[in-house]
N, C-alpha and C positions, 0 to 999 in steps of 0.2 A: 339632558338627563330628565327622566320623568320620575315623579315621586309624590308623596303626600305634602300638603302645604306645611311649611315650617310653622310650628305652633307658637302660642303666646309665651311659652317658656324658653324661647331661643335666646337665652343669656342677654337680656337687655342690660345696657350700661348707662350710667349717668355721665353725660358729656357737657362740660362747660362750653358755651358758645362764645366766641369773641364778640365783645360789645353786646352780649345778650345773656339770657338766663341759662341755667343748667336744664338739660332736657334728657329724657329717656330715649334711647335709640338702640339699634342693632349693630351699627357701624359708626364709630365716632368720627373718623376722617370724612366719611361721606356726608355726615350730618353737618359738619363744619362747612364743607363745600356748598351744600344746599342752602345753608344760612346766608351765605354771601349773596344769593339771589334775592333775599328779602331786603337787603340794605341799599341805600342810595348809591347810584342814581337809577336803579333798575325799575322795571315795569311794576313789579309787585310792591315796591316801596311807594310809587306814585299812587297805585290803586288803593293801598291801605290808608294813605293820607287823605283820600277823598271821603273816607267813612266819617260818620257822625255817631255820637252816643245813641245806642238803641238800634242801630242798623243791624241787618242780618247778612252774614257771609255764608255762602254755600261753597264749601271747599271740596272740589272734586279731584280725586287723585291726591288725597291729603298727605300720604306717606305718614310721617310721625307727627304731623300737625304744625310744621314750622310757620306756614303762612297764617294759620289761625292764631297761633301764639303771638306772632308779630302784630297782627291786627288788634288783638286784645290788649297788648302792651300799649299801643297807641291810643286805643279807644276802649277803656275798661268796661263800658256798658254795652258792648256788642253782643249779639246772639250768633251762634255758630252751629251749622249742620255740616259735619265733616264725614267724608266717605273714602274708605281705603280697603281694597280687596285682600291684601296680603295679611294673614292673621298675625304674624310676628310684628309687622309694622302697626297694625291696628291696635295691638295691645299697648304699644308705646304711645300711640296717638291718644288713647283713653287716659293714660297716666299724665300726659303732658297737658291735655285740656283740663283735667281735674286740678293740676297744679297751677295753671296760669289763666284759665278762663272762668274760674268760679263755678257757678251752677247753670250758666246760660248756654249749654251746649248739648248736642246729641250726635251720635255717630251711627254709621252702618258699616259692617264688614262686607263690602260688596264692590263690584265694578259698576261703572255707569256706562250705559250703552244706548243704542237707539231702540232697543226692545228688551223687555225682561226675559230672564231665562238663566241658563248656565253656560259659561264660556271658558275656553282654555286661556290660561294666564301663565306668563313666564316671570319668575322671581329671580333676580340677581342678588345673591347674598352679599357680594363684594361691591355692588353698585346698585343699592336698592332704589335709588331715585330713577333709574333707567328701566325698571321692571314695567311690564305692561301686557295688554292683550295682543299687541302687534309687535312684540319684540323682534329685533333683527340684529343678531349678534355682530355681523360684519359692519352694518351701518352704525351700530352703537360704538364699535371699536373705532371707526373712522371719525366719528364726532368727538370722541374723547381724545383721540390723537391730535386732532386739530386744536382742541381746547388747550391741551398741554403745550403744544408747540407755540400757540399764541401767548401762553403764559411765560414763555422764555425757556422752556425745558427743551434740551437738544433732542433730535429725532430718536437717537439710539436709546436714551433714557426713557423717553416717552413710550416707545415700543415695549420696553421692559415693564413699565408701570401698567400697561394695558393688558399684558399677557395674563389670561385667565380671569380678567375682570368681569367678563360677561359670560361666564359659565353659569347656565341657568337651571332652575328647577321648575318643571312644568306641572301644573295641577289645574283643577277646575274650580271656578268661583261663581257664586250667584251674581246676577246682574240686575240692576234696576235702571229706570230712566230718571231724568231730572223731574219730569212730571210725577212719576211715582213718588219721589222723595217729597215733593211739595205737598202731595195729598197725605202721605204717611205722617208727616210732621206738622201738618196744618200751617204751612208757611204761606203768609199772605203777601210778602214782598221780599225780593232778593236784591239787596242793595249792591252786593258784589258777588258775581259768579266767577270763581277762580277755577280754571281748567288746566290740569297738568297731567296728561294721560298717555303720553308717549305714542303718538300716531292715531289715537282714537278721538281726536278733537271733534271731527265732524259727527261721529257717532253720538257724542254727548249732546251736541247742539241739535241734531236731528231728533233726539229724544225729548225735546221740549214741545209740547203740544201748542197749537196755534193760540189758544185762549190763555196760555200761561206766559207767553212772551211779554205782554205788557207789565207783568210783575217784576221783570228783570230790569234793573236800572243801569248796571254797568257790568262789563265782562273784562277779565284779563286772562289770557291764554297763551301757553307755550305751544307753538304750532310747528310741526315738521312739514316742510314744504316738499313732500313727495307727491307725485301724480297731481300737481297743481292744487294741493290741499290748501295752501295759503290763500290763493285767489278765491277758492270756493268758500272758505271761512269768511273772508272779507265781504264777498257778495251776499252771503246769507245774513250777516249782521247788518249790513247797510239796508237790505230789504226789510229788516225788522225795526228800522228806525234809529240805528246807532250811527254816531260819528266814529270812524275807525282810524287808528294810527298803527303803523307797523314799524318796529325798530329791531335791530340786531345788536346784541352785546358784542363789543369789539373782540372779546375772547372767543367768540363763536364765529368769527369771520371765516368764510370758506366752507361753512356747514349749511345744512338745510334748516337750522333752528332759528325761529323768529318769535318775538313777543308781539302779541296783538292786544291792543287796548281799545275798548269800545265803550263809549258813554252815550246814553240815550240823548238824542238831539232835543233841545228845548223847543 
């Protein structure tokens, strides 16, 4: 389906997160599921715990800002630059950062890519965390089915839950590069670069200009291993001086989704 971008007035709701704060969102159950990714023993949890007071987080593919909120709860003195292209999600992001990150944050309603411009984007209202520049309905259905089965849901019930989950709305969004963001917001150091962009991971990393890489101290990324993307991400990060670890959540076994953690070698 093609249409205009769902706007900021798309009925935001206040959702209480388990073992977390209340947050504004467009889809309560989806937000609870995404919050699980922030908690131990996951990659986002480990990355957040490496932060120190005063550090800067660049949250790419911020959605409603759960990673930024989690980092700020652990380290109240951090600074955040968060980027999300879907207007309805961005509106929630702004409210959540205002509620939980104080005044040390800035946002952009844009995608992050390897070059600036305007790009087609697919928004899934029922699964906002799977929205992206390279949405693939069949692949997204398969990943969700595997997750549900690994969670103990029988195949028939899982198939019913996935029905219509990835009915998307397509629209065009502005795009920036990471280097554009660093210049725009006068960022002098990125202590954590978080990347969750649904198959656009390499695009984001390719948008970091050579002279900006030394500013990046650590990276945590969700990577879709399609067309050897996982190997390419690892190779790029190691070439830029990072020690890299790859793990897969047990609930995502049998899918192409992996977590990549990269810390600059001492």
